[in-house]
C-alpha positions in Angstrom: -38.0 109.5 112.7 -35.4 111.5 114.6 -34.6 114.7 112.7 -31.6 116.9 113.1 -31.5 120.7 113.2 -28.8 121.9 110.8 -27.2 125.3 110.6 -24.6 125.6 107.8 -21.7 127.9 108.1 -19.1 129.1 105.6 -15.6 127.6 105.8 -12.2 128.5 104.4 -12.1 125.3 102.3 -15.0 126.6 100.2 -13.1 129.8 99.6 -10.0 127.8 98.6 -12.1 125.6 96.3 -13.7 128.6 94.6 -10.3 130.3 94.2 -9.0 127.1 92.7 -11.8 127.1 90.1 -11.1 130.7 89.3 -7.3 130.2 89.0 -7.4 129.3 85.3 -9.1 132.6 84.6 -6.7 134.5 86.7 -3.8 133.1 84.7 -5.1 134.8 81.5 -5.3 138.1 83.3 -1.6 138.5 84.3 -1.6 142.3 84.9 -4.5 142.0 87.4 -2.9 139.2 89.3 0.3 141.2 89.5 -1.4 144.2 90.8 -3.2 142.2 93.6 -0.4 139.8 94.1 0.0 140.4 97.8 -3.7 139.9 98.4 -4.3 136.8 96.3 -1.0 134.9 96.7 -2.0 133.0 100.0 -5.3 131.8 98.6 -3.8 130.7 95.3 -0.9 128.9 97.1 -3.5 127.0 99.1 -5.6 126.2 96.0 -2.5 124.9 94.2 -2.0 122.1 96.7 -3.8 118.8 96.0 -7.0 118.4 98.2 -5.5 115.3 99.8 -2.5 117.2 101.1 -4.6 120.0 102.5 -6.8 117.5 104.3 -3.8 115.6 105.5 -2.4 118.8 107.0 -5.7 119.5 108.7 -5.9 115.9 110.0 -2.8 116.5 112.1 -4.8 119.0 114.2 -7.9 116.8 114.6 -7.1 113.1 114.1 -3.5 112.5 115.3 -3.3 114.6 118.4 -4.3 111.8 120.7 -2.1 109.1 119.1 0.9 111.4 118.9 0.9 112.4 122.6 0.8 108.8 124.0 4.6 108.9 124.6 3.9 111.2 127.5 2.6 108.3 129.7 3.1 104.9 128.1 6.3 103.7 129.8 5.2 105.0 133.2 1.9 103.1 132.9 3.7 99.9 131.8 6.2 99.7 134.7 4.1 101.1 137.6 2.5 98.3 139.4 3.4 94.6 138.9 6.6 95.3 136.9 8.3 97.3 139.6 10.4 94.2 140.4 11.4 93.7 136.7 12.9 97.1 135.8 16.0 96.3 133.8 17.3 96.9 130.3 16.0 93.6 129.0 12.4 94.3 130.0 12.6 97.8 128.8 13.7 96.6 125.4 10.9 94.0 125.5 8.3 96.7 126.3 9.6 98.8 123.3 9.3 95.7 121.0 5.7 95.2 122.2 4.9 98.9 121.5 6.5 98.7 118.0 4.6 95.6 116.9 1.4 96.9 118.4 1.7 100.1 116.4 2.4 98.1 113.3 -0.4 95.6 113.6 -3.2 97.7 114.9 -3.0 101.3 113.6 -0.9 100.5 110.4 -2.2 97.1 109.3 -5.7 97.0 110.6 -6.9 100.6 110.4 -4.7 102.3 107.7 -4.6 99.4 105.3 -7.9 97.6 105.9 -10.4 99.6 107.9 -10.2 102.8 106.0 -11.3 100.9 102.9 -14.6 100.1 104.6 -15.9 103.6 104.6 -19.5 104.2 103.9 -19.2 106.8 101.1 -16.6 108.6 103.1 -18.1 108.1 106.6 -16.4 106.0 109.2 -17.1 104.6 112.7 -19.1 101.7 114.1 -22.4 103.1 112.9 -21.1 103.4 109.4 -20.3 99.7 109.4 -23.7 99.0 110.8 -25.3 101.1 108.1 -23.5 99.1 105.5 -24.8 95.9 106.9 -28.4 97.2 107.2 -28.3 98.1 103.5 -27.3 94.6 102.4 -29.7 92.8 104.7 -32.8 93.4 106.7 -30.9 93.8 110.0 -32.6 97.0 111.2 -35.2 96.5 114.0 -37.2 99.5 112.8 -39.6 98.3 110.1 -39.7 101.4 108.0 -37.7 100.1 105.0 -39.3 100.4 101.6 -38.4 98.7 98.3 -38.0 102.2 96.8 -35.2 102.9 99.2 -33.1 100.1 97.6 -33.4 102.0 94.2 -31.4 104.9 95.6 -28.2 105.5 93.6 -26.2 105.6 96.8 -27.8 102.5 98.3 -25.8 99.8 96.7 -22.2 99.3 97.9 -19.8 96.6 96.9 -20.4 93.8 94.5 -23.9 93.3 93.1 -23.9 89.5 93.3 -24.0 87.3 96.4 -21.7 84.5 97.3 -23.1 81.4 99.0 -21.4 82.3 102.3 -22.8 85.8 102.2 -26.3 84.7 101.4 -26.3 82.1 104.2 -25.1 84.5 106.8 -27.5 87.1 105.8 -30.5 84.7 105.9 -29.4 83.6 109.4 -29.2 87.1 110.8 -32.5 88.1 109.2 -34.3 85.0 110.5 -33.2 85.4 114.1 -34.4 88.6 115.8 -32.4 87.9 118.9 -29.2 88.0 116.8 -30.3 91.3 115.2 -31.0 92.7 118.6 -27.6 91.5 119.8 -25.9 93.1 116.8 -27.6 96.4 117.6 -26.5 96.2 121.3 -22.9 95.5 120.1 -23.0 98.6 117.9 -24.5 100.7 120.7 -21.9 99.4 123.1 -19.1 100.5 120.7 -20.7 103.9 120.2 -21.1 104.3 124.0 -17.4 103.4 124.5 -16.4 106.1 121.9 -18.5 108.7 123.7 -17.1 107.6 127.0 -13.6 107.9 125.5 -14.5 111.4 124.6 -14.9 112.1 128.3 -11.7 110.4 129.4 -9.3 111.4 126.6 -9.2 115.2 127.3 -8.6 114.7 131.0 -5.9 112.1 130.4 -4.0 114.1 127.8 -4.1 117.5 129.5 -3.2 116.1 133.0 -0.3 114.1 131.5 1.2 117.2 129.8 0.7 119.6 132.7 2.2 117.1 135.1 5.5 118.1 133.6 5.4 121.0 136.1 6.0 118.4 138.8 9.1 117.3 137.1 10.4 120.9 136.8 9.2 122.4 140.0 9.3 120.0 143.0 7.5 122.4 145.3 4.4 123.1 143.1 1.3 123.6 145.3 -1.2 120.8 145.7 -4.0 121.0 143.2 -2.2 123.4 140.9 -1.9 120.8 138.1 -5.6 120.0 138.4 -6.6 123.7 138.3 -4.4 124.5 135.3 -5.8 121.4 133.5 -9.4 122.4 134.1 -8.7 125.9 132.7 -7.2 124.4 129.6 -10.1 122.0 129.2 -12.7 124.7 129.5 -10.9 126.7 126.8 -10.7 123.6 124.5 -14.4 122.9 124.6 -15.2 126.6 124.2 -13.3 126.5 120.8 -15.4 123.7 119.4 -18.1 126.0 117.9 -15.4 127.3 115.5 -15.7 124.1 113.5 -13.3 121.2 112.7 -11.8 123.0 109.7 -10.8 126.1 111.8 -9.6 124.1 114.7 -7.7 121.8 112.4 -5.8 124.7 110.7 -5.2 126.2 114.2 -3.9 123.0 115.8 -2.2 121.3 112.9 1.1 123.3 113.2 1.2 122.4 116.9 1.1 118.6 116.1 3.6 119.0 113.3 6.1 120.7 115.5 5.4 118.2 118.3 6.0 115.2 115.9 9.2 116.7 114.6 10.4 117.5 118.1 9.8 114.0 119.6 11.5 112.5 116.5 14.5 114.7 117.1 14.6 114.0 120.9 14.2 110.2 120.2 17.0 110.2 117.7 19.2 112.1 120.1 18.6 109.7 123.0 19.3 106.7 120.7 22.6 108.1 119.6 23.7 109.3 123.1 22.5 106.5 125.4 22.1 103.1 123.7 22.2 102.6 119.9 21.7 98.9 120.5 18.0 99.5 121.2 17.6 99.1 117.4 17.9 95.3 117.9 14.7 95.5 120.0 12.7 95.8 116.8 13.0 92.0 116.6 9.9 90.2 118.1 12.4 87.9 119.9 12.6 90.5 122.6 8.8 90.1 123.2 9.4 86.4 124.0 12.2 87.3 126.4 9.9 89.9 128.0 7.2 87.4 128.9 9.7 84.7 130.0 11.1 87.2 132.5 7.9 88.8 133.7 5.3 86.0 133.3 1.8 86.9 134.5 3.0 90.4 135.6 4.0 91.1 132.0 0.6 90.1 130.8 -1.1 92.5 133.2 1.3 95.3 132.0 -0.3 95.0 128.5 -2.9 97.4 129.9 -0.1 100.1 129.8 1.2 99.0 126.4 -2.2 99.5 124.7 -2.1 103.2 125.7 0.4 103.5 122.8 -2.4 103.1 120.3 -5.0 105.3 122.0 -6.5 107.6 119.4 -6.3 104.9 116.7 -10.1 104.5 116.5 -10.3 108.3 115.8 -8.7 107.6 112.4 -11.7 105.6 111.4 -14.4 107.5 113.3 -13.2 110.9 112.0 -13.1 109.7 108.4 -16.2 111.8 107.6 -14.2 115.0 108.5 -11.4 114.2 106.0 -10.7 111.4 103.4 -9.1 108.0 103.6 -6.1 109.0 101.4 -5.3 112.1 103.5 -5.4 110.1 106.7 -3.1 107.4 105.2 -0.6 110.0 103.9 -0.3 111.7 107.3 0.1 108.4 109.2 2.5 106.6 107.0 4.9 109.4 106.1 5.0 111.3 109.4 3.1 110.0 112.4 4.2 106.4 112.4 8.0 107.0 112.0 8.0 109.8 114.5 6.3 107.7 117.1 8.6 104.7 116.6 11.6 106.9 116.9 10.3 108.5 120.1 9.5 105.2 121.8 12.9 103.8 120.7 14.6 106.9 122.1 12.8 106.6 125.5 13.8 102.9 125.7 17.4 103.8 125.0 17.4 106.4 127.7 15.6 104.3 130.3 18.0 101.3 129.7 20.7 103.5 131.2 18.5 105.5 133.7 16.2 103.0 135.3 15.2 105.4 138.1 13.6 107.8 135.6 10.8 105.4 134.7 8.1 107.3 136.8 8.7 110.4 134.7 10.3 108.9 131.6 9.3 111.4 128.9 10.3 114.7 130.6 13.5 113.2 132.2 14.6 112.0 128.7 14.5 115.6 127.3 17.8 117.4 127.3 17.8 120.2 129.8 18.5 123.0 127.3 15.2 122.3 125.5 13.0 121.2 128.5 10.8 124.3 128.7 10.2 124.6 124.9 9.2 120.9 124.9 7.0 121.4 127.9 5.1 124.2 126.1 4.8 122.1 123.0 3.7 119.1 124.9 1.0 121.1 126.7 -0.3 122.4 123.4 -0.2 119.0 121.8 -2.1 117.5 124.7 -4.9 120.1 124.1 -4.9 119.0 120.4 -5.0 115.4 121.4 -8.5 115.8 122.9 -9.8 117.2 119.6 -9.6 113.9 117.8 -12.0 112.1 120.1 -14.3 115.1 120.5 -14.8 115.3 116.7 -15.3 111.5 116.6 -18.0 111.8 119.3 -19.8 114.4 117.3 -19.8 112.2 114.2 -21.0 109.1 116.1 -23.9 110.9 117.8 -25.0 112.5 114.5 -25.1 109.0 113.0 -27.0 107.7 116.0 -29.6 110.4 115.6 -30.1 109.8 111.9 -30.6 106.0 112.5 -33.0 106.5 115.4 -30.7 105.6 118.2 -30.3 109.0 120.0 -32.6 111.8 121.1 -33.0 114.7 118.7 -30.1 117.2 119.2 -29.0 120.4 117.3 -26.3 119.7 114.8 -24.4 122.6 113.3 -22.6 121.9 110.0 -19.5 124.0 110.0 -18.4 123.3 106.5 -20.3 123.3 103.2 -17.6 121.3 101.4 -17.0 118.6 104.0 -20.5 117.6 105.3 -19.0 115.5 108.0 -17.5 118.5 109.8 -20.1 119.2 112.5 -20.6 120.6 116.0 -23.2 119.6 118.5 -23.6 122.2 121.3 -25.5 120.1 123.8 -23.1 117.2 123.6 -20.1 119.6 123.7 -21.1 121.0 127.1 -22.1 117.6 128.5 -18.6 116.3 127.6 -17.0 119.3 129.2 -18.8 118.8 132.5 -18.0 115.1 132.6 -14.4 115.7 131.6 -13.9 118.2 134.4 -15.5 115.8 136.9 -13.0 113.1 135.8 -10.0 115.5 136.0 -10.9 116.7 139.5 -12.1 113.4 140.8 -9.2 111.2 139.6 -6.0 113.3 139.8 -3.9 110.1 139.5 -3.0 109.7 135.8 -2.6 105.9 136.2 -6.2 105.5 137.3 -7.5 107.5 134.4 -5.2 105.5 132.1 -6.7 102.2 133.2 -10.2 103.6 132.3 -8.8 105.0 129.1 -7.3 101.7 127.9 -10.4 99.7 128.6 -12.6 102.0 126.5 -10.1 102.1 123.6 -9.6 98.4 123.3 -13.3 97.6 123.7 -14.1 99.8 120.7 -11.4 98.1 118.7 -12.7 94.6 119.6 -16.2 95.5 118.5 -14.9 97.1 115.3 -13.0 93.9 114.4 -16.2 91.9 114.7 -18.3 94.3 112.6 -15.5 94.4 110.0 -15.5 90.7 109.6 -19.3 90.8 108.9 -18.7 93.5 106.3 -16.1 91.4 104.6 -18.6 88.6 104.1 -21.9 90.4 103.6 -20.8 93.6 101.8 -17.5 92.8 100.2 -18.5 89.3 99.2 -15.2 87.8 100.5 -14.9 84.2 101.5 -15.7 83.2 105.1 -12.2 81.8 105.5 -10.7 85.2 104.9 -13.1 86.9 107.3 -12.5 84.3 110.0 -8.8 84.7 109.5 -9.0 88.4 109.9 -11.3 88.0 112.9 -9.1 85.5 114.8 -5.8 87.2 114.0 -6.9 90.6 115.4 -9.1 89.2 118.1 -6.1 87.2 119.4 -4.1 90.4 119.7 -6.9 92.5 121.0 -8.2 89.9 123.5 -4.8 89.8 125.2 -4.9 93.6 125.7 -8.6 93.6 126.6 -8.2 90.9 129.2 -5.3 92.8 130.8 -7.4 96.0 130.8 -10.3 94.3 132.5 -8.0 93.2 135.2 -7.8 96.8 136.2 -11.5 97.5 136.5 -11.3 98.1 140.2 -8.3 100.5 139.6 -10.2 103.0 137.5 -11.4 100.8 134.6 -14.9 101.0 136.0 -15.2 104.6 134.9 -15.2 103.5 131.2 -17.8 100.9 131.9 -20.1 103.2 133.8 -19.9 105.9 131.1 -20.4 103.5 128.2 -23.3 101.8 129.9 -24.9 105.2 130.6 -24.8 106.4 127.0 -25.6 102.9 125.7 -28.7 102.9 127.9 -29.8 106.3 126.6 -29.4 105.1 123.0 -31.2 101.7 123.5 -34.1 103.3 125.5 -34.6 105.9 122.8 -34.4 103.3 120.0 -36.7 100.9 121.9 -39.3 103.6 122.6 -39.2 104.8 119.0 -39.6 101.3 117.7 -42.6 100.5 120.0 -44.3 103.8 119.0 -43.7 103.0 115.3 -45.1 99.5 115.7 -48.2 100.9 117.4 -48.8 103.1 114.4 -48.1 100.3 112.0 -50.6 97.9 113.7 -53.3 100.5 114.3 -53.4 102.1 110.9 -56.7 103.7 109.8 -58.5 101.3 107.4 -58.7 102.7 103.9 -62.3 101.4 103.7 -63.3 103.6 106.7 -61.9 106.7 104.9 -63.7 105.7 101.7 -66.9 105.3 103.6 -66.7 108.9 104.8 -66.7 110.2 101.2 -64.6 112.9 99.7 -65.7 115.4 102.4 -64.4 113.0 105.1 -67.7 113.7 106.9 -66.6 117.2 107.9 -66.2 120.6 106.2 -63.4 120.9 103.7 -62.0 124.4 103.7 -59.5 126.0 101.3 -55.9 125.4 102.0 -53.3 122.6 102.3 -52.9 120.5 105.4 -49.5 118.8 105.9 -50.0 116.0 108.3 -46.7 114.8 109.7 -46.3 111.2 110.7 -43.4 108.7 111.1 -45.4 106.1 109.2 -44.1 105.4 105.7 -47.2 103.4 104.6 -50.8 103.6 105.4 -52.8 106.2 107.3 -51.6 106.8 110.9 -54.1 106.2 113.7 -53.8 109.8 114.8 -55.6 110.8 111.6 -58.9 109.6 113.2 -58.2 111.9 116.1 -57.7 114.8 113.7 -61.1 114.1 112.0 -63.0 113.7 115.3 -61.3 116.7 117.1 -61.0 119.3 114.3 -64.2 120.9 113.1 -62.9 121.3 109.5 -60.1 120.0 107.3 -58.3 121.4 104.3 -59.2 120.7 100.7 -55.8 119.2 100.1 -54.2 116.8 102.6 -50.7 115.6 102.3 -49.3 113.0 104.7 -45.6 113.9 105.1 -43.1 111.4 106.4 -39.5 112.6 106.9 -37.3 109.6 107.4 -33.6 108.7 107.4 -32.4 105.9 105.2 -29.1 103.9 106.0 -27.1 105.8 103.4 -24.7 108.7 103.8 -26.7 111.0 101.5 -29.7 111.1 99.2 -29.4 113.1 96.0 -32.0 115.9 95.7 -33.4 114.2 92.5 -34.3 111.2 94.6 -35.4 112.8 97.8 -39.2 113.0 97.3 -41.5 110.0 97.0 -45.0 111.1 96.0 -48.1 108.9 96.0 -51.9 109.1 96.3 -53.8 107.6 99.2 -57.4 107.8 98.0 -59.1 108.3 94.6 -58.7 111.7 93.0 -61.8 113.5 94.5 -60.4 113.0 98.0 -57.3 115.2 97.2 -55.2 113.1 99.6 -51.5 112.5 98.9 -48.5 111.0 100.6 -45.0 112.5 100.5 -42.0 110.7 101.9 -38.9 112.9 102.3 -35.7 110.9 102.5 -32.4 112.0 104.0 -29.1 110.2 104.6 -27.3 110.5 107.9 -24.8 112.9 106.3 -27.3 115.1 104.6 -27.8 118.7 105.6 -31.5 119.0 106.6 -31.5 122.8 106.5 -34.4 125.2 106.5 -34.1 126.8 103.1 -37.7 128.2 103.2 -38.5 126.4 99.9 -40.1 123.2 101.1 -43.7 124.2 100.4 -42.8 125.2 96.8 -40.9 122.0 96.2 -43.8 120.0 97.6 -46.3 121.6 95.3 -44.0 121.1 92.3 -43.6 117.4 93.2 -47.3 116.8 93.6 -48.0 118.6 90.3 -45.4 116.4 88.6 -47.0 113.3 90.1 -50.5 114.3 89.0 -49.2 114.8 85.4 -47.2 111.6 85.6 -50.2 109.7 86.9 -52.3 110.6 83.9 -49.9 109.2 81.4 -48.2 106.3 83.2 -50.3 103.1 83.0 -49.1 101.7 86.3 -50.7 104.7 88.1 -54.1 104.5 86.4 -55.6 101.5 88.2 -59.3 102.1 89.0 -59.0 100.0 92.2 -59.2 102.5 95.0 -57.7 100.1 97.6 -54.5 99.9 95.5 -53.7 103.6 95.6 -51.9 103.5 98.9 -48.4 102.1 98.5 -47.9 103.2 94.9 -45.2 105.8 95.1 -43.2 107.6 92.4 -39.8 109.3 92.7 -40.3 113.0 91.8 -37.3 115.3 91.4 -37.5 118.3 93.6 -34.3 119.9 92.5 -35.3 121.0 89.0 -35.7 124.7 88.4 -39.1 126.4 88.5 -39.1 127.1 84.7 -38.6 123.4 83.9 -41.9 122.3 85.5 -44.1 121.3 82.6 -47.3 120.9 84.7 -47.3 124.4 86.1 -46.3 127.9 85.1 -44.2 129.4 87.8 -43.6 133.1 88.3 -41.7 135.0 91.0 -42.8 138.3 92.5 -41.1 140.4 95.2 -43.1 140.8 98.4 -42.4 142.1 101.8 -42.8 139.8 104.7 -41.5 136.7 106.4 -41.8 133.2 104.9 -43.1 131.7 108.1 -46.4 133.5 107.6 -47.2 132.4 104.1 -49.7 130.0 105.3 -51.9 132.7 107.0 -51.5 135.4 104.4 -55.0 135.0 103.1 -56.6 133.6 106.2 -60.0 134.9 107.2 -59.3 134.3 110.9 -59.1 137.5 112.9 -56.8 135.8 115.4 -54.3 134.8 112.8 -54.5 138.3 111.2 -53.8 139.9 114.6 -50.9 137.7 115.2 -49.5 138.6 111.8 -49.9 142.3 112.5 -48.2 142.0 115.8 -45.3 140.1 114.3 -44.9 142.8 111.5 -44.8 145.5 114.1 -42.0 143.8 116.0 -39.9 142.7 113.0 -38.7 144.7 110.1 -40.2 143.7 106.8 -37.8 142.5 104.2 -37.9 142.2 100.4 -38.1 138.6 99.2 -39.4 136.6 96.2 -42.7 134.9 96.4 -43.4 132.0 94.0 -46.8 131.9 92.2 -48.1 128.9 90.3 -50.6 128.8 87.5 -51.9 126.2 85.0 -50.9 126.6 81.4 -53.7 127.2 78.9 -53.1 123.9 77.1 -55.9 122.1 75.4 -53.9 118.9 75.6 -54.3 118.7 79.4 -56.9 116.2 80.6 -59.8 118.2 82.2 -59.6 116.1 85.4 -55.9 116.7 85.6 -56.4 120.4 85.0 -59.1 120.6 87.7 -56.9 118.9 90.2 -54.0 121.2 89.4 -56.2 124.2 89.8 -57.4 122.9 93.2 -53.8 122.4 94.2 -52.9 126.0 93.3 -55.9 127.5 95.0 -55.2 125.5 98.1 -51.6 126.8 98.1 -52.7 130.4 97.7 -55.1 129.9 100.6 -52.4 128.9 103.0 -50.5 125.9 104.4 -51.0 124.4 107.8 -48.7 122.0 109.5 -50.6 119.3 111.6 -48.8 117.1 114.1 -49.7 114.8 116.8 -48.6 115.7 120.3 -48.1 112.1 121.5 -47.7 110.7 125.0 -46.2 107.2 125.1 -47.3 105.0 128.0 -46.7 101.3 128.8 -49.7 99.1 129.0 -51.0 98.2 132.4 -50.2 94.5 131.7 -46.5 95.4 130.9 -43.7 94.2 133.0 -42.1 96.4 135.6 -38.9 96.8 133.5 -40.9 97.8 130.4 -42.9 100.4 132.5 -39.6 101.7 133.8 -38.1 102.1 130.3 -41.2 103.6 128.6 -42.9 105.6 131.4 -39.7 107.1 132.9 -36.7 106.6 130.6 -38.3 107.3 127.2 -40.7 109.9 128.4 -37.9 111.8 130.2 -35.8 111.8 127.0 -38.8 113.0 124.8 -39.5 115.8 127.2 -35.9 117.0 127.3 -34.8 116.7 123.7 -35.6 119.0 120.8 -39.2 118.9 119.8 -40.1 117.4 116.4 -41.6 120.7 115.1 -38.3 122.5 115.9 -36.2 119.7 114.3 -38.4 119.8 111.2 -38.3 123.6 111.0 -42.0 124.0 111.2 -43.2 127.6 111.7 -44.8 127.7 115.1 -47.5 130.1 113.9 -48.8 127.6 111.3 -48.6 124.6 113.6 -51.7 122.6 114.8 -51.1 119.9 117.4 -53.6 117.3 118.5 -52.8 115.2 121.6 -52.9 111.4 121.6 -51.8 108.7 124.1 -49.9 105.7 122.8 -50.3 102.5 125.0 -47.5 100.4 123.8 
């Protein structure tokens, strides 16, 4: 399966956490604290705050920048176009009433109260909902699920029982493959819209704020706004490698100042221009709005929905923070400040109709114009951060669930695993965003594309949430249908108005989302076809048994780790290994690294160990399971953990009756969960010692090799790289008369093979469509999937396999 390259970094939250743990000790050492008071006070002050408040503070700089800067362009987008003939105080009050109730129903009711409760162990977004559904039903199209996966402690979510409506819906979806395919396409469409939103949002926010220069300086040169915007955008994307936590602490004060400022300006405008605007909170003004405007008012809903852009980021960025922190920030600050600002603009415009084209900047008192312009520009830069972070989260989930090519994912926090950075995606987003900013200088055009992307994601999220209510939460179908129809009725009105503006810029969202959706579907389709080929062309166990323990070739000292995506059976590429390699190792381990639809897998449950053939063959299977939030780092200890796990399994097999069946054909498929997180000293099967040696861990597997080529490569590497002191783990069998002789012999063979070296064996596969395939399938497999495989990160790099120990054998897949 698709693997992700992880590089952890230290973050300030970890420091605060450690300081908080040490604070109790510090209180007992009052003189020392007094002496170092100036140095320790900031850290202890930070640690004294509840984690939810710290995360709520950070969320302002990441989650709410987009939502809080919507007042820059909402009223202009509403009244430019069809409503130019309806610009009066009544329609302005009606527009504000629409904005108020939209903010109340969508961000507050749907997302803050309901959606944030549907997190997948702290992870949000459309793929988190899809992951929940796949865990409670066989909805995934990739047939690599195992019964052992359902025993994971993090697998179950919600109620253990099943209601009649839940069971009926689950059976229906599982029975019809077309519906499961349609469900995947809906999820991919939502993910594609989020990624497309990540392209449009930065351009929209920055251009809207910098356009204030036009209001202040009427003679600004043509193209100056676009140039300044592009410079700001480049700087924003260049900051992403710092990590969400650092960007959040850097940007949070900007958004806080911005929210307080727009609250104050809004309150000032209400008091000065028209206090009666308070009555527009009544939904009666919405009815009057549509009576006066008719069809033109319906089309203007495409501008109203811009007031909730950035709402989806609250759910998609959930993995970066927590549900409670996002709720606290929205309810106590973001929501009241936005309502006050929109109300203040409406009060100002009701007395200054001509200011509609530049409503926000014209409503600012002249004495504070330039400070507000600077804050607005900074806030617009922050606004882009919300959707950029959401894009990183969505793509990481896609990679883990087999729906996106392998990319490098850098974890920027050890405390919050959801805080990540993806270099390749970051620079692709920057290039596309600059293209939108330069190619579409008209903010209204970008706004049409913006609104279409936002509302499409919300529409899809509502559908998935209704399924989660029935299948995961075990709620009644009536409640789920009520939720679905209520929010679909609201969102369909906005979505239909947004689709009316496809020719006026809305096509940009569709093109971007279809582009990314096509990449995800092609990768998933190719991966699924390749896996099905392996599954239907497995090497028969009888054929292996017929070769005998020697496999018909020379068995040499050492361990061969054969990597395959197949979770059961022997992959067909094994026969190519046997026929193309002159010798094979004494111990063979078929390794499958796969992702399961859970946020994380505990280290105690990560390894599944089993035996493929009878004991003399020395052939084992190891399945390494990761969740889509797990850090799959290269800790240099995988080989030792694997040897420990196999030794534990050998010992377990000798005493557990379910593993002692003499039937050779029943060996494959019998797996046991073996903990890989225990300390070396706790392994009862082996005695473990640690000695300091010089060298690099990548060359362990060739240390004792008799090959002159490998020895020369090692010598060349040693000359080019300084040798470092490190600890080398040594295994030995305890002198215990109670150990079964066969078990002891197998453990000795395992230790001897480990000391002889470890080789990593992979298939260098080429996937081709069959000659009888349709033209569309040939286009997808031979061009689309092949292109993606050639230009994404290689599997050996993603799995952290040392290149010097890698053996690759080519094979062509005709799918």
